[in-house]
All heavy atoms as TSV, in Angstrom:
chain	resi	resn	atom	element	x	y	z
A	1	LEU	N	N	-8.662	223.185	86.673
A	1	LEU	CA	C	-9.321	221.918	86.922
A	1	LEU	C	C	-10.805	222.193	87.097
A	1	LEU	O	O	-11.180	223.110	87.821
A	1	LEU	CB	C	-8.743	221.272	88.175
A	1	LEU	CG	C	-9.368	219.966	88.620
A	1	LEU	CD1	C	-9.102	218.859	87.625
A	1	LEU	CD2	C	-8.850	219.583	89.976
A	2	GLN	N	N	-11.615	221.411	86.435
A	2	GLN	CA	C	-13.062	221.570	86.584
A	2	GLN	C	C	-13.761	220.223	86.498
A	2	GLN	O	O	-13.194	219.248	86.036
A	2	GLN	CB	C	-13.628	222.528	85.548
A	2	GLN	CG	C	-13.532	222.055	84.122
A	2	GLN	CD	C	-14.105	223.072	83.155
A	2	GLN	OE1	O	-14.369	224.197	83.511
A	2	GLN	NE2	N	-14.281	222.671	81.924
A	3	SER	N	N	-15.001	220.212	86.969
A	3	SER	CA	C	-15.802	218.995	86.914
A	3	SER	C	C	-16.163	218.700	85.460
A	3	SER	O	O	-16.116	219.592	84.611
A	3	SER	CB	C	-17.067	219.168	87.753
A	3	SER	OG	O	-17.861	220.213	87.245
A	4	PRO	N	N	-16.521	217.459	85.153
A	4	PRO	CA	C	-16.862	217.114	83.776
A	4	PRO	C	C	-17.996	217.956	83.185
A	4	PRO	O	O	-17.997	218.247	81.993
A	4	PRO	CB	C	-17.275	215.645	83.865
A	4	PRO	CG	C	-16.587	215.125	85.075
A	4	PRO	CD	C	-16.530	216.284	86.027
A	5	ASP	N	N	-18.939	218.360	84.025
A	5	ASP	CA	C	-20.042	219.180	83.520
A	5	ASP	C	C	-19.715	220.672	83.498
A	5	ASP	O	O	-20.498	221.477	83.015
A	5	ASP	CB	C	-21.318	218.929	84.325
A	5	ASP	CG	C	-21.161	219.262	85.804
A	5	ASP	OD1	O	-20.110	219.776	86.211
A	5	ASP	OD2	O	-22.117	218.983	86.559
A	6	GLY	N	N	-18.551	221.044	84.046
A	6	GLY	CA	C	-18.109	222.441	84.029
A	6	GLY	C	C	-18.738	223.322	85.090
A	6	GLY	O	O	-18.486	224.523	85.120
A	7	LYS	N	N	-19.523	222.755	85.989
A	7	LYS	CA	C	-20.203	223.556	87.009
A	7	LYS	C	C	-19.324	223.864	88.211
A	7	LYS	O	O	-19.559	224.827	88.922
A	7	LYS	CB	C	-21.482	222.854	87.468
A	7	LYS	CG	C	-22.539	222.785	86.380
A	7	LYS	CD	C	-23.801	222.123	86.872
A	7	LYS	CE	C	-24.837	222.083	85.751
A	7	LYS	NZ	N	-26.070	221.415	86.179
A	8	GLU	N	N	-18.314	223.039	88.454
A	8	GLU	CA	C	-17.392	223.262	89.565
A	8	GLU	C	C	-15.991	223.432	88.993
A	8	GLU	O	O	-15.588	222.691	88.110
A	8	GLU	CB	C	-17.390	222.072	90.520
A	8	GLU	CG	C	-18.697	221.842	91.227
A	8	GLU	CD	C	-18.630	220.624	92.123
A	8	GLU	OE1	O	-17.782	220.616	93.032
A	8	GLU	OE2	O	-19.406	219.684	91.890
A	9	GLU	N	N	-15.265	224.406	89.508
A	9	GLU	CA	C	-13.886	224.591	89.066
A	9	GLU	C	C	-13.026	225.060	90.220
A	9	GLU	O	O	-13.518	225.623	91.190
A	9	GLU	CB	C	-13.798	225.557	87.890
A	9	GLU	CG	C	-14.218	226.956	88.179
A	9	GLU	CD	C	-14.053	227.860	86.957
A	9	GLU	OE1	O	-13.955	227.351	85.827
A	9	GLU	OE2	O	-14.009	229.065	87.164
A	10	ALA	N	N	-11.738	224.809	90.116
A	10	ALA	CA	C	-10.805	225.166	91.172
A	10	ALA	C	C	-10.152	226.521	90.925
A	10	ALA	O	O	-9.448	227.026	91.779
A	10	ALA	CB	C	-9.723	224.087	91.293
A	11	CYS	N	N	-10.409	227.107	89.803
A	11	CYS	CA	C	-9.788	228.374	89.434
A	11	CYS	C	C	-10.287	229.500	90.341
A	11	CYS	O	O	-11.483	229.618	90.603
A	11	CYS	CB	C	-10.108	228.691	87.982
A	11	CYS	SG	S	-9.262	230.151	87.379
A	12	ILE	N	N	-9.364	230.309	90.832
A	12	ILE	CA	C	-9.704	231.470	91.649
A	12	ILE	C	C	-9.148	232.697	90.950
A	12	ILE	O	O	-7.964	232.752	90.619
A	12	ILE	CB	C	-9.116	231.351	93.060
A	12	ILE	CG1	C	-9.722	230.156	93.783
A	12	ILE	CG2	C	-9.348	232.635	93.853
A	12	ILE	CD1	C	-9.136	229.891	95.149
A	13	PHE	N	N	-10.007	233.689	90.707
A	13	PHE	CA	C	-9.588	234.904	90.028
A	13	PHE	C	C	-9.225	235.969	91.048
A	13	PHE	O	O	-9.883	236.119	92.080
A	13	PHE	CB	C	-10.696	235.419	89.102
A	13	PHE	CG	C	-10.975	234.499	87.966
A	13	PHE	CD1	C	-12.029	233.616	88.010
A	13	PHE	CD2	C	-10.156	234.503	86.846
A	13	PHE	CE1	C	-12.284	232.744	86.966
A	13	PHE	CE2	C	-10.399	233.636	85.799
A	13	PHE	CZ	C	-11.460	232.766	85.858
A	14	LEU	N	N	-8.193	236.731	90.759
A	14	LEU	CA	C	-7.708	237.778	91.638
A	14	LEU	C	C	-7.698	239.092	90.880
A	14	LEU	O	O	-7.148	239.173	89.783
A	14	LEU	CB	C	-6.292	237.447	92.118
A	14	LEU	CG	C	-5.597	238.504	92.935
A	14	LEU	CD1	C	-6.246	238.626	94.304
A	14	LEU	CD2	C	-4.136	238.166	93.093
A	15	LYS	N	N	-8.317	240.096	91.460
A	15	LYS	CA	C	-8.305	241.430	90.863
A	15	LYS	C	C	-7.204	242.228	91.541
A	15	LYS	O	O	-7.356	242.673	92.679
A	15	LYS	CB	C	-9.652	242.118	91.047
A	15	LYS	CG	C	-10.792	241.435	90.349
A	15	LYS	CD	C	-12.094	242.136	90.637
A	15	LYS	CE	C	-13.258	241.372	90.038
A	15	LYS	NZ	N	-14.546	241.956	90.427
A	16	GLY	N	N	-6.100	242.372	90.868
A	16	GLY	CA	C	-4.973	243.098	91.431
A	16	GLY	C	C	-5.113	244.604	91.258
A	16	GLY	O	O	-5.989	245.092	90.551
A	17	GLY	N	N	-4.266	245.335	91.927
A	17	GLY	CA	C	-4.268	246.787	91.783
A	17	GLY	C	C	-4.916	247.492	92.951
A	17	GLY	O	O	-5.444	246.880	93.879
A	18	LYS	N	N	-4.902	248.804	92.903
A	18	LYS	CA	C	-5.433	249.634	93.987
A	18	LYS	C	C	-6.947	249.450	94.123
A	18	LYS	O	O	-7.669	249.399	93.138
A	18	LYS	CB	C	-5.110	251.100	93.687
A	18	LYS	CG	C	-5.380	252.019	94.838
A	18	LYS	CD	C	-4.904	253.423	94.517
A	18	LYS	CE	C	-5.160	254.333	95.694
A	18	LYS	NZ	N	-4.673	255.681	95.448
A	19	ASN	N	N	-7.416	249.351	95.365
A	19	ASN	CA	C	-8.838	249.206	95.702
A	19	ASN	C	C	-9.474	247.926	95.165
A	19	ASN	O	O	-10.670	247.887	94.895
A	19	ASN	CB	C	-9.648	250.410	95.223
A	19	ASN	CG	C	-9.186	251.690	95.872
A	19	ASN	OD1	O	-8.796	251.679	97.032
A	19	ASN	ND2	N	-9.209	252.768	95.134
A	20	CYS	N	N	-8.686	246.901	94.986
A	20	CYS	CA	C	-9.230	245.614	94.536
A	20	CYS	C	C	-9.027	244.578	95.628
A	20	CYS	O	O	-8.875	244.924	96.786
A	20	CYS	CB	C	-8.575	245.196	93.229
A	20	CYS	SG	S	-9.063	246.268	91.854
A	21	GLU	N	N	-8.960	243.336	95.294
A	21	GLU	CA	C	-8.910	242.256	96.273
A	21	GLU	C	C	-7.573	242.125	96.987
A	21	GLU	O	O	-7.469	241.388	97.944
A	21	GLU	CB	C	-9.262	240.934	95.594
A	21	GLU	CG	C	-10.683	240.892	95.086
A	21	GLU	CD	C	-10.985	239.621	94.337
A	21	GLU	OE1	O	-10.110	238.739	94.226
A	21	GLU	OE2	O	-12.102	239.503	93.831
A	22	GLY	N	N	-6.551	242.769	96.511
A	22	GLY	CA	C	-5.259	242.693	97.188
A	22	GLY	C	C	-4.407	241.542	96.715
A	22	GLY	O	O	-4.312	241.271	95.537
A	23	TYR	N	N	-3.796	240.840	97.669
A	23	TYR	CA	C	-2.821	239.803	97.370
A	23	TYR	C	C	-3.423	238.408	97.464
A	23	TYR	O	O	-4.400	238.187	98.162
A	23	TYR	CB	C	-1.642	239.900	98.336
A	23	TYR	CG	C	-0.919	241.209	98.260
A	23	TYR	CD1	C	-1.208	242.238	99.143
A	23	TYR	CD2	C	0.041	241.422	97.288
A	23	TYR	CE1	C	-0.538	243.440	99.065
A	23	TYR	CE2	C	0.711	242.625	97.190
A	23	TYR	CZ	C	0.418	243.630	98.088
A	23	TYR	OH	O	1.070	244.822	98.010
A	24	PHE	N	N	-2.799	237.467	96.778
A	24	PHE	CA	C	-3.153	236.048	96.857
A	24	PHE	C	C	-2.338	235.490	98.010
A	24	PHE	O	O	-1.125	235.330	97.906
A	24	PHE	CB	C	-2.793	235.370	95.530
A	24	PHE	CG	C	-3.471	234.059	95.308
A	24	PHE	CD1	C	-4.830	234.004	95.064
A	24	PHE	CD2	C	-2.759	232.874	95.307
A	24	PHE	CE1	C	-5.466	232.797	94.831
A	24	PHE	CE2	C	-3.378	231.663	95.071
A	24	PHE	CZ	C	-4.740	231.626	94.842
A	25	ILE	N	N	-2.975	235.240	99.152
A	25	ILE	CA	C	-2.250	234.834	100.353
A	25	ILE	C	C	-2.362	233.327	100.579
A	25	ILE	O	O	-3.058	232.627	99.849
A	25	ILE	CB	C	-2.765	235.612	101.586
A	25	ILE	CG1	C	-4.251	235.364	101.809
A	25	ILE	CG2	C	-2.489	237.100	101.432
A	25	ILE	CD1	C	-4.803	235.987	103.077
A	26	ASP	N	N	-1.683	232.862	101.632
A	26	ASP	CA	C	-1.633	231.428	101.894
A	26	ASP	C	C	-3.014	230.815	102.090
A	26	ASP	O	O	-3.266	229.687	101.682
A	26	ASP	CB	C	-0.740	231.118	103.086
A	26	ASP	CG	C	-1.161	231.844	104.359
A	26	ASP	OD1	O	-1.991	232.772	104.287
A	26	ASP	OD2	O	-0.642	231.471	105.434
A	27	GLN	N	N	-3.948	231.549	102.682
A	27	GLN	CA	C	-5.302	231.025	102.864
A	27	GLN	C	C	-5.996	230.806	101.526
A	27	GLN	O	O	-6.757	229.856	101.365
A	27	GLN	CB	C	-6.121	231.971	103.739
A	27	GLN	CG	C	-5.610	232.025	105.163
A	27	GLN	CD	C	-6.252	233.149	105.963
A	27	GLN	OE1	O	-6.898	234.022	105.400
A	27	GLN	NE2	N	-6.063	233.107	107.273
A	28	ASP	N	N	-5.718	231.676	100.559
A	28	ASP	CA	C	-6.288	231.514	99.222
A	28	ASP	C	C	-5.718	230.274	98.538
A	28	ASP	O	O	-6.428	229.563	97.830
A	28	ASP	CB	C	-6.019	232.752	98.364
A	28	ASP	CG	C	-6.688	233.989	98.929
A	28	ASP	OD1	O	-7.824	233.881	99.435
A	28	ASP	OD2	O	-6.072	235.066	98.861
A	29	ILE	N	N	-4.438	230.021	98.755
A	29	ILE	CA	C	-3.802	228.833	98.170
A	29	ILE	C	C	-4.423	227.570	98.768
A	29	ILE	O	O	-4.711	226.613	98.056
A	29	ILE	CB	C	-2.281	228.867	98.400
A	29	ILE	CG1	C	-1.672	230.038	97.625
A	29	ILE	CG2	C	-1.630	227.550	98.000
A	29	ILE	CD1	C	-0.235	230.318	97.940
A	30	LEU	N	N	-4.659	227.585	100.084
A	30	LEU	CA	C	-5.287	226.430	100.720
A	30	LEU	C	C	-6.708	226.210	100.210
A	30	LEU	O	O	-7.124	225.071	99.979
A	30	LEU	CB	C	-5.297	226.610	102.238
A	30	LEU	CG	C	-3.933	226.521	102.921
A	30	LEU	CD1	C	-4.057	226.849	104.405
A	30	LEU	CD2	C	-3.331	225.150	102.731
A	31	LYS	N	N	-7.477	227.289	100.018
A	31	LYS	CA	C	-8.831	227.171	99.475
A	31	LYS	C	C	-8.807	226.558	98.081
A	31	LYS	O	O	-9.608	225.686	97.760
A	31	LYS	CB	C	-9.505	228.547	99.398
A	31	LYS	CG	C	-9.962	229.082	100.713
A	31	LYS	CD	C	-10.621	230.438	100.487
A	31	LYS	CE	C	-10.790	231.190	101.782
A	31	LYS	NZ	N	-11.335	232.537	101.564
A	32	GLN	N	N	-7.869	227.009	97.255
A	32	GLN	CA	C	-7.775	226.486	95.901
A	32	GLN	C	C	-7.368	225.012	95.920
A	32	GLN	O	O	-7.905	224.208	95.163
A	32	GLN	CB	C	-6.791	227.302	95.077
A	32	GLN	CG	C	-6.767	226.881	93.627
A	32	GLN	CD	C	-5.901	227.769	92.771
A	32	GLN	OE1	O	-5.037	228.473	93.266
A	32	GLN	NE2	N	-6.124	227.735	91.475
A	33	ALA	N	N	-6.444	224.656	96.791
A	33	ALA	CA	C	-6.024	223.255	96.901
A	33	ALA	C	C	-7.191	222.381	97.367
A	33	ALA	O	O	-7.389	221.275	96.845
A	33	ALA	CB	C	-4.848	223.130	97.861
A	34	GLU	N	N	-7.963	222.866	98.340
A	34	GLU	CA	C	-9.125	222.114	98.811
A	34	GLU	C	C	-10.150	221.920	97.698
A	34	GLU	O	O	-10.690	220.829	97.533
A	34	GLU	CB	C	-9.796	222.843	99.978
A	34	GLU	CG	C	-9.155	222.592	101.298
A	34	GLU	CD	C	-9.920	223.246	102.446
A	34	GLU	OE1	O	-11.113	223.576	102.271
A	34	GLU	OE2	O	-9.312	223.408	103.508
A	35	ARG	N	N	-10.422	222.981	96.954
A	35	ARG	CA	C	-11.375	222.880	95.848
A	35	ARG	C	C	-10.890	221.868	94.822
A	35	ARG	O	O	-11.664	221.058	94.307
A	35	ARG	CB	C	-11.577	224.246	95.203
A	35	ARG	CG	C	-12.360	225.194	96.101
A	35	ARG	CD	C	-12.338	226.596	95.622
A	35	ARG	NE	N	-13.111	226.784	94.398
A	35	ARG	CZ	C	-13.362	227.950	93.868
A	35	ARG	NH1	N	-12.902	229.061	94.423
A	35	ARG	NH2	N	-14.066	228.058	92.758
A	36	SER	N	N	-9.598	221.901	94.519
A	36	SER	CA	C	-9.022	220.960	93.550
A	36	SER	C	C	-9.152	219.526	94.042
A	36	SER	O	O	-9.564	218.632	93.296
A	36	SER	CB	C	-7.551	221.277	93.310
A	36	SER	OG	O	-7.398	222.552	92.768
A	37	MET	N	N	-8.795	219.295	95.303
A	37	MET	CA	C	-8.860	217.939	95.846
A	37	MET	C	C	-10.289	217.431	95.901
A	37	MET	O	O	-10.542	216.251	95.618
A	37	MET	CB	C	-8.214	217.897	97.228
A	37	MET	CG	C	-6.703	218.048	97.173
A	37	MET	SD	S	-5.877	217.847	98.757
A	37	MET	CE	C	-6.419	219.307	99.616
A	38	ASN	N	N	-11.237	218.311	96.253
A	38	ASN	CA	C	-12.642	217.887	96.288
A	38	ASN	C	C	-13.135	217.476	94.906
A	38	ASN	O	O	-13.831	216.470	94.762
A	38	ASN	CB	C	-13.523	219.005	96.856
A	38	ASN	CG	C	-13.311	219.210	98.333
A	38	ASN	OD1	O	-12.839	218.323	99.026
A	38	ASN	ND2	N	-13.645	220.396	98.813
A	39	ILE	N	N	-12.767	218.235	93.884
A	39	ILE	CA	C	-13.161	217.894	92.511
A	39	ILE	C	C	-12.523	216.575	92.088
A	39	ILE	O	O	-13.181	215.714	91.505
A	39	ILE	CB	C	-12.804	219.029	91.537
A	39	ILE	CG1	C	-13.687	220.253	91.813
A	39	ILE	CG2	C	-12.940	218.581	90.087
A	39	ILE	CD1	C	-13.278	221.506	91.065
A	40	LEU	N	N	-11.234	216.404	92.403
A	40	LEU	CA	C	-10.551	215.162	92.042
A	40	LEU	C	C	-11.180	213.956	92.725
A	40	LEU	O	O	-11.397	212.913	92.098
A	40	LEU	CB	C	-9.069	215.253	92.399
A	40	LEU	CG	C	-8.235	216.181	91.530
A	40	LEU	CD1	C	-6.847	216.341	92.110
A	40	LEU	CD2	C	-8.163	215.661	90.106
A	41	GLU	N	N	-11.482	214.081	94.013
A	41	GLU	CA	C	-12.082	212.964	94.740
A	41	GLU	C	C	-13.498	212.660	94.254
A	41	GLU	O	O	-13.890	211.504	94.149
A	41	GLU	CB	C	-12.118	213.274	96.234
A	41	GLU	CG	C	-10.763	213.217	96.891
A	41	GLU	CD	C	-10.796	213.649	98.352
A	41	GLU	OE1	O	-11.871	214.067	98.841
A	41	GLU	OE2	O	-9.746	213.553	98.992
A	42	LYS	N	N	-14.263	213.696	93.956
A	42	LYS	CA	C	-15.660	213.519	93.585
A	42	LYS	C	C	-15.836	212.967	92.167
A	42	LYS	O	O	-16.653	212.088	91.929
A	42	LYS	CB	C	-16.378	214.859	93.706
A	42	LYS	CG	C	-17.869	214.808	93.506
A	42	LYS	CD	C	-18.482	216.173	93.794
A	42	LYS	CE	C	-19.971	216.163	93.639
A	42	LYS	NZ	N	-20.557	217.490	93.931
A	43	TYR	N	N	-15.050	213.474	91.226
A	43	TYR	CA	C	-15.269	213.128	89.811
A	43	TYR	C	C	-14.193	212.245	89.202
A	43	TYR	O	O	-14.445	211.564	88.217
A	43	TYR	CB	C	-15.381	214.403	88.975
A	43	TYR	CG	C	-16.546	215.264	89.356
A	43	TYR	CD1	C	-16.368	216.417	90.102
A	43	TYR	CD2	C	-17.842	214.927	88.974
A	43	TYR	CE1	C	-17.438	217.217	90.463
A	43	TYR	CE2	C	-18.923	215.716	89.331
A	43	TYR	CZ	C	-18.707	216.862	90.068
A	43	TYR	OH	O	-19.771	217.648	90.425
A	44	TYR	N	N	-12.990	212.279	89.737
A	44	TYR	CA	C	-11.886	211.585	89.085
A	44	TYR	C	C	-11.219	210.551	89.977
A	44	TYR	O	O	-10.072	210.181	89.756
A	44	TYR	CB	C	-10.842	212.600	88.606
A	44	TYR	CG	C	-11.406	213.626	87.651
A	44	TYR	CD1	C	-11.688	214.923	88.073
A	44	TYR	CD2	C	-11.656	213.288	86.332
A	44	TYR	CE1	C	-12.212	215.860	87.193
A	44	TYR	CE2	C	-12.179	214.220	85.446
A	44	TYR	CZ	C	-12.448	215.501	85.885
A	44	TYR	OH	O	-12.971	216.422	85.016
A	45	ALA	N	N	-11.910	210.067	90.989
A	45	ALA	CA	C	-11.312	209.127	91.948
A	45	ALA	C	C	-10.866	207.826	91.288
A	45	ALA	O	O	-9.851	207.255	91.670
A	45	ALA	CB	C	-12.288	208.835	93.075
A	46	ASN	N	N	-11.592	207.343	90.307
A	46	ASN	CA	C	-11.263	206.063	89.679
A	46	ASN	C	C	-10.582	206.223	88.328
A	46	ASN	O	O	-10.512	205.276	87.557
A	46	ASN	CB	C	-12.539	205.228	89.528
A	46	ASN	CG	C	-13.118	204.858	90.861
A	46	ASN	OD1	O	-12.385	204.597	91.800
A	46	ASN	ND2	N	-14.438	204.852	90.960
A	47	THR	N	N	-10.084	207.403	88.052
A	47	THR	CA	C	-9.437	207.659	86.771
A	47	THR	C	C	-8.035	207.069	86.764
A	47	THR	O	O	-7.295	207.195	87.731
A	47	THR	CB	C	-9.350	209.171	86.504
A	47	THR	OG1	O	-10.662	209.704	86.561
A	47	THR	CG2	C	-8.735	209.461	85.163
A	48	THR	N	N	-7.680	206.429	85.686
A	48	THR	CA	C	-6.343	205.872	85.542
A	48	THR	C	C	-5.355	206.995	85.283
A	48	THR	O	O	-5.541	207.801	84.379
A	48	THR	CB	C	-6.297	204.881	84.368
A	48	THR	OG1	O	-7.265	203.875	84.606
A	48	THR	CG2	C	-4.930	204.265	84.227
A	49	THR	N	N	-4.301	207.048	86.096
A	49	THR	CA	C	-3.286	208.078	85.899
A	49	THR	C	C	-2.058	207.534	85.171
A	49	THR	O	O	-1.242	208.284	84.693
A	49	THR	CB	C	-2.844	208.663	87.243
A	49	THR	OG1	O	-2.380	207.603	88.086
A	49	THR	CG2	C	-3.998	209.398	87.907
A	50	ARG	N	N	-1.947	206.232	85.100
A	50	ARG	CA	C	-0.827	205.621	84.383
A	50	ARG	C	C	-1.395	204.758	83.274
A	50	ARG	O	O	-2.212	203.881	83.515
A	50	ARG	CB	C	0.019	204.773	85.327
A	50	ARG	CG	C	0.644	205.591	86.411
A	50	ARG	CD	C	1.459	204.722	87.295
A	50	ARG	NE	N	1.943	205.518	88.416
A	50	ARG	CZ	C	2.685	205.047	89.374
A	50	ARG	NH1	N	3.030	203.783	89.373
A	50	ARG	NH2	N	3.084	205.820	90.345
A	51	LEU	N	N	-0.928	204.998	82.086
A	51	LEU	CA	C	-1.424	204.252	80.940
A	51	LEU	C	C	-0.313	203.385	80.364
A	51	LEU	O	O	0.869	203.699	80.497
A	51	LEU	CB	C	-1.943	205.208	79.868
A	51	LEU	CG	C	-3.088	206.119	80.300
A	51	LEU	CD1	C	-3.424	207.086	79.183
A	51	LEU	CD2	C	-4.312	205.299	80.675
A	52	LYS	N	N	-0.694	202.334	79.709
A	52	LYS	CA	C	0.280	201.448	79.064
A	52	LYS	C	C	0.924	202.179	77.906
A	52	LYS	O	O	0.274	202.868	77.140
A	52	LYS	CB	C	-0.420	200.193	78.547
A	52	LYS	CG	C	0.520	199.188	77.916
A	52	LYS	CD	C	-0.258	198.002	77.389
A	52	LYS	CE	C	0.611	196.953	76.789
A	52	LYS	NZ	N	1.551	197.384	75.799
A	53	CYS	N	N	2.225	202.019	77.797
A	53	CYS	CA	C	2.958	202.621	76.677
A	53	CYS	C	C	2.718	201.806	75.412
A	53	CYS	O	O	2.391	200.621	75.472
A	53	CYS	CB	C	4.454	202.645	76.971
A	53	CYS	SG	S	4.898	203.728	78.322
A	54	ALA	N	N	2.914	202.443	74.297
A	54	ALA	CA	C	2.778	201.752	73.013
A	54	ALA	C	C	3.851	200.684	72.899
A	54	ALA	O	O	4.938	200.798	73.473
A	54	ALA	CB	C	2.905	202.756	71.878
A	55	ASP	N	N	3.540	199.617	72.163
A	55	ASP	CA	C	4.533	198.567	71.938
A	55	ASP	C	C	5.756	199.163	71.262
A	55	ASP	O	O	5.653	199.922	70.312
A	55	ASP	CB	C	3.939	197.450	71.069
A	55	ASP	CG	C	2.840	196.685	71.786
A	55	ASP	OD1	O	2.855	196.663	73.031
A	55	ASP	OD2	O	1.967	196.126	71.095
A	56	GLY	N	N	6.933	198.830	71.780
A	56	GLY	CA	C	8.172	199.326	71.210
A	56	GLY	C	C	8.624	200.659	71.786
A	56	GLY	O	O	9.699	201.147	71.452
A	57	ALA	N	N	7.819	201.277	72.657
A	57	ALA	CA	C	8.214	202.546	73.273
A	57	ALA	C	C	9.307	202.292	74.304
A	57	ALA	O	O	9.352	201.243	74.938
A	57	ALA	CB	C	7.017	203.208	73.938
A	58	LEU	N	N	10.195	203.254	74.466
A	58	LEU	CA	C	11.271	203.120	75.435
A	58	LEU	C	C	10.762	203.520	76.820
A	58	LEU	O	O	10.337	204.648	77.016
A	58	LEU	CB	C	12.455	204.008	75.060
A	58	LEU	CG	C	13.155	203.668	73.755
A	58	LEU	CD1	C	14.195	204.719	73.424
A	58	LEU	CD2	C	13.805	202.304	73.861
A	59	PRO	N	N	10.813	202.605	77.782
A	59	PRO	CA	C	10.368	202.944	79.133
A	59	PRO	C	C	11.304	203.962	79.783
A	59	PRO	O	O	12.522	203.896	79.611
A	59	PRO	CB	C	10.424	201.624	79.891
A	59	PRO	CG	C	10.605	200.567	78.867
A	59	PRO	CD	C	11.173	201.212	77.662
A	60	VAL	N	N	10.742	204.886	80.529
A	60	VAL	CA	C	11.538	205.915	81.182
A	60	VAL	C	C	12.513	205.303	82.171
A	60	VAL	O	O	13.618	205.811	82.355
A	60	VAL	CB	C	10.616	206.933	81.892
A	60	VAL	CG1	C	11.421	207.934	82.683
A	60	VAL	CG2	C	9.738	207.631	80.885
A	61	LYS	N	N	12.141	204.200	82.784
A	61	LYS	CA	C	13.035	203.577	83.768
A	61	LYS	C	C	14.344	203.106	83.137
A	61	LYS	O	O	15.320	202.876	83.834
A	61	LYS	CB	C	12.340	202.417	84.480
A	61	LYS	CG	C	12.043	201.232	83.592
A	61	LYS	CD	C	11.357	200.141	84.363
A	61	LYS	CE	C	11.117	198.936	83.471
A	61	LYS	NZ	N	10.503	197.834	84.190
A	62	ASN	N	N	14.382	202.947	81.813
A	62	ASN	CA	C	15.608	202.517	81.138
A	62	ASN	C	C	16.500	203.691	80.741
A	62	ASN	O	O	17.571	203.483	80.211
A	62	ASN	CB	C	15.285	201.703	79.891
A	62	ASN	CG	C	14.684	200.364	80.229
A	62	ASN	OD1	O	14.773	199.907	81.362
A	62	ASN	ND2	N	14.057	199.731	79.268
A	63	ILE	N	N	16.051	204.897	80.974
A	63	ILE	CA	C	16.832	206.062	80.611
A	63	ILE	C	C	17.541	206.560	81.865
A	63	ILE	O	O	16.928	206.921	82.846
A	63	ILE	CB	C	15.945	207.176	80.018
A	63	ILE	CG1	C	15.217	206.654	78.788
A	63	ILE	CG2	C	16.767	208.411	79.705
A	63	ILE	CD1	C	14.196	207.617	78.224
A	64	LEU	N	N	18.866	206.586	81.837
A	64	LEU	CA	C	19.644	206.965	83.004
A	64	LEU	C	C	20.728	207.955	82.585
A	64	LEU	O	O	21.591	207.634	81.758
A	64	LEU	CB	C	20.270	205.725	83.637
A	64	LEU	CG	C	21.139	205.933	84.857
A	64	LEU	CD1	C	20.303	206.508	86.004
A	64	LEU	CD2	C	21.772	204.628	85.291
A	65	ASN	N	N	20.672	209.142	83.114
A	65	ASN	CA	C	21.673	210.174	82.839
A	65	ASN	C	C	21.894	210.400	81.350
A	65	ASN	O	O	23.013	210.543	80.882
A	65	ASN	CB	C	23.010	209.824	83.508
A	65	ASN	CG	C	22.899	209.795	85.009
A	65	ASN	OD1	O	22.084	210.508	85.584
A	65	ASN	ND2	N	23.707	208.981	85.654
A	66	GLY	N	N	20.841	210.387	80.586
A	66	GLY	CA	C	20.934	210.645	79.161
A	66	GLY	C	C	21.403	209.453	78.344
A	66	GLY	O	O	21.584	209.541	77.149
A	67	THR	N	N	21.631	208.309	78.967
A	67	THR	CA	C	22.098	207.113	78.275
A	67	THR	C	C	20.996	206.054	78.298
A	67	THR	O	O	20.450	205.759	79.344
A	67	THR	CB	C	23.355	206.530	78.942
A	67	THR	OG1	O	24.339	207.549	79.006
A	67	THR	CG2	C	23.889	205.359	78.161
A	68	LEU	N	N	20.691	205.500	77.171
A	68	LEU	CA	C	19.689	204.436	77.102
A	68	LEU	C	C	20.346	203.113	77.452
A	68	LEU	O	O	21.423	202.800	76.958
A	68	LEU	CB	C	19.064	204.368	75.704
A	68	LEU	CG	C	18.288	205.582	75.258
A	68	LEU	CD1	C	17.830	205.395	73.817
A	68	LEU	CD2	C	17.091	205.805	76.145
A	69	ASN	N	N	19.709	202.321	78.267
A	69	ASN	CA	C	20.220	201.017	78.630
A	69	ASN	C	C	19.607	199.931	77.740
A	69	ASN	O	O	19.165	198.909	78.211
A	69	ASN	CB	C	19.893	200.713	80.112
A	69	ASN	CG	C	20.635	201.637	81.039
A	69	ASN	OD1	O	21.737	202.060	80.747
A	69	ASN	ND2	N	20.019	201.960	82.166
A	70	VAL	N	N	19.570	200.193	76.452
A	70	VAL	CA	C	19.009	199.256	75.508
A	70	VAL	C	C	20.125	198.772	74.598
A	70	VAL	O	O	20.812	199.555	73.980
A	70	VAL	CB	C	17.897	199.912	74.661
A	70	VAL	CG1	C	17.343	198.942	73.657
A	70	VAL	CG2	C	16.793	200.437	75.574
A	71	GLY	N	N	20.322	197.490	74.547
A	71	GLY	CA	C	21.354	196.921	73.684
A	71	GLY	C	C	22.758	197.312	74.151
A	71	GLY	O	O	23.006	197.463	75.328
A	72	ASN	N	N	23.654	197.483	73.208
A	72	ASN	CA	C	25.042	197.854	73.517
A	72	ASN	C	C	25.248	199.343	73.304
A	72	ASN	O	O	25.049	199.839	72.214
A	72	ASN	CB	C	26.024	197.062	72.660
A	72	ASN	CG	C	25.946	195.575	72.934
A	72	ASN	OD1	O	25.691	195.170	74.060
A	72	ASN	ND2	N	26.152	194.775	71.898
A	73	ASN	N	N	25.685	200.041	74.321
A	73	ASN	CA	C	25.959	201.473	74.218
A	73	ASN	C	C	27.433	201.735	74.110
A	73	ASN	O	O	28.245	201.268	74.736
A	73	ASN	CB	C	25.397	202.246	75.419
A	73	ASN	CG	C	23.868	202.280	75.360
A	73	ASN	OD1	O	23.305	202.148	74.303
A	73	ASN	ND2	N	23.268	202.456	76.515
């Protein structure tokens, strides 16, 4: 995840192996989550996450246990 201009990103790189940064611990996960949420709030707060389906598309709500509830099954 990154800002539209590419200057901010949530990606955290880890150098594994002997004499490097060690392990990705819970504090690192929290830092990455915070960075992601800050980017989302700052740049994508008003972004639409649900879009209208194309005309004639089958809505997911009509699909139940692999059976379509359209017409006669």
